[in-house]
C-alpha positions in Angstrom: 95.8 81.8 100.3 97.0 78.2 100.6 100.6 78.8 101.5 101.2 77.6 105.1 104.2 79.9 105.7 102.1 82.9 104.5 99.3 81.9 106.9 101.7 81.9 109.8 103.1 85.2 108.7 99.5 86.6 108.5 98.7 85.6 112.1 102.0 87.0 113.4 101.5 90.2 111.4 98.0 90.7 112.8 99.3 90.3 116.4 102.2 92.6 115.9 100.0 95.2 114.2 97.5 94.9 117.0 100.3 95.5 119.5 101.4 98.5 117.5 98.0 100.0 117.7 97.4 99.0 121.4 100.5 101.0 122.1 99.2 104.0 120.2 95.8 103.9 121.9 97.2 103.7 125.4 100.2 106.1 124.9 98.2 108.7 122.9 95.5 108.7 125.5 97.7 109.1 128.5 99.9 111.7 126.8 96.9 113.6 125.7 95.4 113.6 129.2 98.7 114.8 130.7 99.9 117.4 128.2 96.8 118.4 126.1 99.1 119.3 123.3 98.1 119.2 119.6 101.7 120.0 118.8 102.8 116.8 120.6 100.2 114.9 118.6 101.8 116.4 115.5 105.3 115.3 116.7 103.9 111.8 117.2 103.1 111.7 113.5 106.4 113.3 112.6 108.6 111.0 114.7 106.6 107.9 113.6 107.1 108.5 109.8 110.3 110.6 109.5 112.4 107.4 109.8 110.6 106.1 106.7 111.5 109.2 104.8 115.1 109.0 105.7 115.8 105.3 105.7 113.2 103.3 103.7 115.4 103.1 100.6 118.4 102.2 102.7 116.5 99.5 104.5 115.2 98.3 101.2 118.7 98.0 99.9 119.7 96.0 103.0 116.7 93.7 102.5 117.9 93.2 98.9 121.3 92.3 100.0 120.7 90.5 103.4 118.1 88.3 105.0 115.0 90.5 105.5 113.9 88.2 108.4 116.7 89.4 110.6 115.9 93.1 109.8 112.3 92.6 110.8 113.4 91.0 114.1 115.4 94.1 114.9 112.3 96.1 114.4 110.3 93.8 116.7 112.9 94.3 119.5 112.7 98.0 119.2 108.9 97.8 119.5 109.3 95.9 122.7 111.7 98.5 124.0 109.2 101.3 123.2 106.3 99.6 125.0 108.4 98.7 128.0 109.6 102.3 128.2 106.1 103.7 128.2 105.2 101.2 131.0 108.2 102.3 133.1 107.4 106.0 132.9 103.6 105.4 133.5 104.3 103.2 136.6 106.8 105.7 138.1 104.6 108.7 137.0 107.7 110.4 135.8 106.8 110.9 132.1 108.0 114.2 130.7 107.5 115.6 127.2 111.1 114.7 126.1 110.6 111.1 127.4 107.5 110.8 125.2 109.3 112.2 122.2 112.2 109.7 122.6 109.9 106.7 122.8 107.9 108.0 119.8 111.2 108.1 117.8 112.2 104.6 118.9 108.7 103.4 117.8 109.2 105.1 114.4 112.6 103.4 113.8 111.1 100.0 114.7 108.4 100.6 112.0 110.9 101.3 109.2 112.9 98.1 110.0 109.6 96.2 109.8 107.5 97.3 106.8 109.8 97.3 103.7 111.5 94.0 104.6 108.1 92.5 105.3 106.9 93.4 101.8 109.9 91.6 100.3 109.2 88.7 102.6 105.7 88.4 101.1 107.3 88.1 97.6 109.6 85.4 98.9 106.7 83.5 100.5 104.1 83.5 97.7 105.8 84.7 94.5 104.5 87.1 91.8 101.3 85.1 90.9 99.7 85.4 94.4 101.4 88.7 95.3 98.3 91.0 94.8 96.2 88.7 97.0 99.0 88.6 99.6 99.3 92.4 99.6 95.5 92.7 100.1 95.4 90.2 102.9 98.4 91.8 104.7 96.6 95.2 104.4 93.6 93.5 105.9 95.8 92.2 108.7 97.0 95.8 109.2 93.5 97.1 109.5 92.4 94.1 111.5 95.1 95.0 114.0 93.8 98.6 113.9 90.2 97.4 114.4 91.0 95.0 117.2 93.7 97.2 118.8 91.4 99.8 120.2 89.0 97.2 121.6 91.8 95.1 123.1 93.6 98.2 124.3 90.5 99.4 126.0 90.0 96.0 127.7 93.6 96.0 128.8 93.3 99.5 130.3 90.2 98.4 132.2 91.7 95.2 133.5 95.4 95.9 134.0 95.5 99.7 133.8 97.6 101.8 131.4 100.9 101.1 133.1 100.9 97.3 133.4 98.7 97.0 130.3 101.3 98.6 127.9 104.0 96.3 129.4 101.7 93.3 128.8 101.4 94.5 125.2 105.0 93.5 124.5 104.0 89.9 124.5 102.1 90.4 121.2 105.3 91.1 119.3 106.8 87.8 120.3 105.1 85.5 117.7 106.5 87.5 114.8 109.9 87.7 116.5 110.1 83.9 117.1 108.4 82.8 113.8 111.0 84.5 111.7 113.6 82.1 113.0 111.8 79.3 111.1 110.4 81.3 108.2 111.4 80.1 104.7 114.6 81.5 103.3 114.7 83.2 99.9 116.7 81.8 97.0 120.3 82.8 98.0 121.5 82.7 94.4 119.1 85.6 93.6 120.3 87.7 96.6 124.0 87.3 95.6 123.4 89.0 92.2 121.9 92.1 93.8 123.7 95.4 94.1 125.7 96.6 97.2 124.0 99.1 99.5 125.1 102.6 98.7 123.3 104.5 101.4 121.5 107.7 100.5 122.9 107.5 96.9 120.4 104.6 96.4 117.5 107.1 96.5 118.7 109.0 93.4 119.7 105.8 91.6 116.3 104.3 92.2 114.4 107.4 91.1 116.4 107.3 87.9 115.7 103.6 87.4 111.9 104.0 87.6 111.8 107.3 85.7 110.9 105.7 82.4 108.1 103.5 83.9 104.8 105.4 84.1 103.1 103.0 86.5 105.8 103.1 89.1 106.1 106.9 88.8 102.3 107.4 89.1 102.0 105.1 92.2 105.0 106.7 93.9 103.5 110.2 93.3 100.1 108.9 94.5 101.7 107.6 97.7 103.7 110.8 98.3 100.8 113.2 97.8 98.3 111.3 99.9 100.8 110.9 102.7 102.2 114.4 102.6 98.8 116.1 102.8 96.9 113.8 105.2 98.5 110.3 105.8 97.2 109.1 109.1 97.8 112.3 111.0 94.1 112.5 111.9 94.5 109.4 114.0 96.8 111.2 116.4 94.2 114.0 116.6 91.3 111.7 117.1 91.0 112.4 120.9 90.4 116.0 119.9 87.8 115.1 117.3 86.0 112.9 119.8 85.9 115.7 122.3 84.6 118.2 119.7 81.8 115.8 118.6 80.7 115.7 122.2 79.0 112.3 122.2 79.1 110.5 125.5 82.3 109.5 127.1 85.3 110.9 125.1 87.4 107.7 125.6 84.6 105.5 124.2 83.9 107.9 121.3 87.7 108.0 120.5 87.9 104.2 120.3 84.7 104.0 118.2 86.0 106.6 115.6 89.3 104.7 115.2 87.4 101.4 114.9 85.0 102.8 112.3 88.0 103.7 110.1 89.5 100.3 110.6 86.2 98.5 110.0 85.8 100.2 106.6 89.2 99.1 105.6 88.6 95.5 106.7 85.4 95.3 104.7 87.3 96.7 101.6 89.9 93.9 101.9 87.2 91.2 102.2 85.2 92.7 99.3 88.2 93.0 97.0 89.5 89.6 97.8 86.2 87.8 97.3 85.0 89.8 94.3 88.3 90.1 92.5 86.9 92.1 89.5 88.3 95.5 90.2 91.2 95.7 87.8 94.4 97.1 89.3 95.4 100.1 87.2 97.0 103.4 88.0 93.9 105.4 87.2 91.7 103.2 89.3 94.0 103.6 92.3 94.0 107.4 91.9 90.2 107.5 91.6 89.9 105.6 94.9 92.3 108.0 96.6 90.1 110.9 95.4 87.1 109.3 97.0 89.2 108.9 100.2 89.9 112.6 100.3 86.2 113.5 99.8 85.3 111.2 102.7 87.8 112.9 105.0 86.8 116.4 103.8 83.2 115.5 104.9 84.5 114.1 108.3 86.3 117.3 109.0 83.2 119.4 108.3 80.5 117.4 110.0 79.5 117.9 113.6 77.1 115.0 113.9 78.6 112.0 115.6 76.8 109.1 113.6 77.6 110.8 110.3 81.2 111.2 111.3 81.4 107.4 112.0 79.9 106.6 108.6 82.4 109.0 106.8 85.3 107.4 108.6 84.0 104.0 107.6 84.1 105.0 103.9 87.5 106.7 104.4 88.9 103.4 105.7 87.3 101.5 102.8 88.8 103.7 100.1 92.2 104.0 101.9 92.8 100.3 101.9 91.6 99.9 98.4 93.9 102.5 96.8 96.9 101.6 99.0 96.9 97.9 98.4 96.3 98.4 94.6 99.2 100.8 94.4 101.6 98.6 96.5 100.8 95.5 94.4 101.4 97.5 91.1 104.8 98.7 92.5 105.9 95.2 93.5 104.8 93.6 90.3 106.4 96.2 88.0 109.6 96.6 90.0 112.8 95.2 88.4 113.8 92.1 90.3 117.4 93.1 91.1 116.4 96.3 92.8 112.9 95.3 94.1 113.8 96.2 97.7 115.0 99.7 96.7 111.9 100.3 94.6 109.6 99.2 97.4 111.7 101.3 99.7 111.3 104.4 97.5 107.5 103.7 97.4 107.5 103.4 101.2 109.6 106.6 101.5 106.8 108.4 99.6 103.9 106.5 101.1 105.1 106.3 104.7 107.9 108.8 105.0 106.0 111.7 103.6 103.5 111.2 106.4 106.0 113.0 108.6 104.9 116.2 107.0 101.2 115.4 107.5 102.0 116.0 111.2 102.6 119.6 110.2 99.7 120.0 107.7 97.1 118.4 110.1 98.8 118.5 113.6 100.8 121.7 113.9 98.5 123.8 111.7 95.7 122.2 113.8 97.1 123.9 116.9 96.9 127.3 115.0 93.6 127.1 113.1 91.8 124.1 114.7 92.0 120.4 113.7 88.8 120.5 111.7 90.0 123.3 109.5 93.5 121.8 109.0 92.1 118.4 108.0 89.5 119.9 105.8 91.9 122.2 103.9 94.4 119.4 103.6 91.8 117.1 102.1 90.6 119.8 99.6 94.1 120.5 98.4 94.8 116.8 98.1 91.7 116.3 95.9 92.9 119.1 93.5 96.4 117.5 93.3 94.9 114.1 92.6 92.8 115.4 89.8 96.0 116.7 88.2 97.7 113.3 88.7 94.8 111.5 87.2 95.0 113.7 84.1 98.7 113.0 83.8 98.1 109.3 84.2 95.4 109.4 81.5 97.7 111.1 79.1 100.5 108.6 79.8 98.1 105.7 79.3 
């Protein structure tokens, strides 16, 4: 990607995503050690993604109408507040369950103010011709942050401790916050022609607008199904998986499992960007999602640590592949005057529905065990994706 503004955005995005995951690594570990509650792990998923379900389309409408850079900056400020809050409670050793829940909600609200406007910012930075490449590279940045986050988080915990380390983590949000003051501005004449924000009514209006477009409908359904059944809920339960696999130090095993998932995704981004021959179609995206569900089904069933690492590596590879393909298809096929709302609807399905994966994987995991809950969720998802593939084939 030759665009200098995009390259600066990429660097800032990597650092912010790394900070996001450093916060997850440190806070999940401390909270798990203090409360040992799978239900709280499920709430972590619920609180992280429920704001996307409720507000993604609304925030997309705001990004259509107003400067997305300022909305992203509000998200960065909330991230800083969340990390600083964790640090305060860790230093004073006064963390209670309701404190953890409140900070998790703040973190979730920060995410919804970041992701949808950032996708519109990509379109403004590179235009439609380079958009698929920009989406892939930003997904790589996301997983690069996930890959580097556990390693940097572990190093920070070793050198600064959990309390001061998570406060130090706030510095990684500053590049994105500051760069947005100088980021290129979109064409204001285009923004002036866009519709006013109607709140929750925008959800129904946007659903009607894409109802006659098979690609947009298929990708929105794909995002919703994968997120509802699994999403990334297994990340919050990874300390439990690491302990069950019983390989060496649980903290190290935990970080390695997260890193394996991220490494697979990072390789997928590099392979797709350099190879460039995998045609982006709805059926291809659904096929990749089916392979992702198979990999996670195997991970849930296996009890051999090296095999679990390999399966998570493949899961990360397939997840990035189908997610970036679906997101690029949505952005390229969305009507220009409601692009923010369409992307917001896709994020509502793809990110907001992850709130319920906290129930399917997390809360059910407390009742039947996290291996069974993840395995059953992956099996049901595979069956639903087969039905979606058949529907997409008939539409094609």
